[in-house]
N, C-alpha and C positions, 0 to 999 in steps of 0.2 A: 173251885176253891172251897165252896160251901161244903162238898163232901169231905175234904180234909179238915175243914174247921169243926164239923159235926163229929169227928172221930176224937174222943177223949184220950187216946193213946198218942195222939200227935202232939209233939212239944211246940209251944208258942215261940221258943227261941232255940235255934235261928228261925226266923220267920218262913212259913212255906212259901213255895214258888210253883206257879203254873204259867206256861207260856208255849208258844208254838215253836216247837223244835225243828221242824222240817216241813217244807212244802214239797211232798214227794209226788211221783208221777201219778198215782192213783188215791192219793190220801193226804191228809193233813195230820202230821204227827205231833203230838202234845208231849211235853216233858213236865213232869211234876216232881217236886221235892218236898217230902214231908219227913221231918226229923222225929225219930222216936227212941225210945230205949232200945237198946241192942236186942234184948230178948223178945222185943214186940215186932221187930223190923219185918220179918217175912209175913207174918200174919197181916200186918198192915199193908203191906205191898200187895199181896194177893187180894185182900178185901177191897182195896181201893180199885184195882182193876175191875173187879166184878161189880162194885158199886157204880162205877163210871158207866160200863156196858149197860146194866140195868136202867140207869138214868137216862142214857141215850134211847134206849128202847122206849121208855115211858114218855118221852118227849117227842117220839118220832123221828129221831136222828139216826139215819142209816149209815153203816159203815161199809164203803165200796170195797170190793176185792177184785183184783185183776182177774180177768177171765179171757180165754181164747176160744173162738169159734172155729171149729175145723169142718170144712164141707169136703166130702169125698165124692167123686164121680165113678160110677161102675162102668168100665169099659169092656166090651164083649170082644172076645178073640175069635 
């Protein structure tokens, strides 16, 4: 919420929202809503995503990504 409040392009009305949108298999997905002027929307959207990621990195919060380990056995003919 602080990232949203620090951006002067975000409108105060309607009030911004941040919440847990989903507890997924390998992640916690957050939903955020920050209202802007139409012409600022995409810049704010992408700036917010980047700022959240950089803040997570700074605070040592890692984002898990699903992974699959494949083990192969060589058989001799």
